N, C-alpha and C positions, 0 to 999 in steps of 0.2 A: 133477179132472184127467182128461185123456183116457187111456183104456185103451191106445190105440195108442202114445202117448208112453211109457208104462211099458214096453211091449214093446221099443221101440227103446232105451230107457235100459238095459234089461237086456243088450242086445247089446253094450254097452260094457264089459262085465265083463272083457275080456281085456286084460292088461297085458303088453306085449312085454318089459319089463324087470322083471318081477315078481320079488320076493324068492324065495329057495329054498322058503319055506313056502307060497307061493301058487301055485295052478294057473294055467296059461295059458288065459285065457278068450277069446282072439281067435277070431272066427268070426261066424257068423250065428245069432242067437237069436230064437226065435219064441214069442210068448205062448202060454201053455197053452191058452187058449180060441181060438187061431188068429186073433185080431183084428189082428195086426201082427207085423212082424219088423224087426230092426235088426242092423247089422253093427258089431261091436266091433273096434277096431284102434287102433294108436298114434295119438295126437292129432297133427294137422298141425303145430301150433306148439309142442308140448311132447312130445318123443319119449320122455320117461320116464313119461308118463301115457297112459291109455286114454280113448277117446271112443266114443260110440255114435251111429250115423247111421241114421235110419229108411230102410228099403228097401222096405217093403210095409205097407199099412194098410187097414183097413176104416173109412173116415171116418164120423163122425156126419153125419146129414143136414144139408146146408147149410154144413158146416164146410170150411175150406180144407184142401188137402192138406199134409201135413207130410213127404212123401217128400223126402229129401235134407237134412232138418234134423238138426242135432246135438242130441240130447236128453239125453245124458249127457256130462259133460266132467270133466277133472281127476281121473279115477279113479286111485287109488293104493292099494297094499296097506296094510291096517290090521290085520293079524294073519293067522293061519292061515286060508286059504280065505275071506278077507273083504276087501272094498275099500270105500273111501269116496270120494265125489265130489259133483258137483252135477247135479241133475235140472232141466232147463229146460222150463218150462211155456209159454213164449212171452211171459209177462209177469213171471215170477218165477224165481229160481234157488233151489232148495230142496236141503237136504242129503239125500243118498241113501246108503244102505248096501246092499251086495250081498254075499250069502253063497252059496258053492258048496254044493250038496246032493248032489254027485257030479260025475263028469267032464263030464256033459252036462245038468245041471239046476242052476238058480240061483233064488234069491229076491231080489227087490229091495224095499226098504222106503223109503218117502218120507213125511216128516212135515211137516205145517203146524201149528205149535204143538203141541198135545197130540193132534191128529188124525192118525193114520197109516194108510197103505194098503200092503199087501204083495201083490206080484204074482209069479207063478211063470213061468219061461221054460225052454225046452229048446233045446239046441244042435241046429241042423238042418244045419249045414255048418261046416267048419273053414276 
């Protein structure tokens, strides 16, 4: 999976209608390695869920741009400081889990079968 997509997916961690035990994650999230950024906000078609849209990336050579693409959708609270939703690779929709590690830091975990990847993101704007 592309690192940029993970960054954008992380940006989707904000839920406008989050339960009391969940932090508000809406804002701009940048990958820890600086390879991309995404804005997390209320989903266009589901106002009780959050989505992440890619707003910046460092694409792989020859790869098409993903700017403007929704990389995370259907994010909903799944416990204290935790959300679950779908990560979109372009060809697959994979389960994603996001966990807050502070007010401005999160980790996103996406798995394909038994193989999982975890990426870290920092909030760069609200």
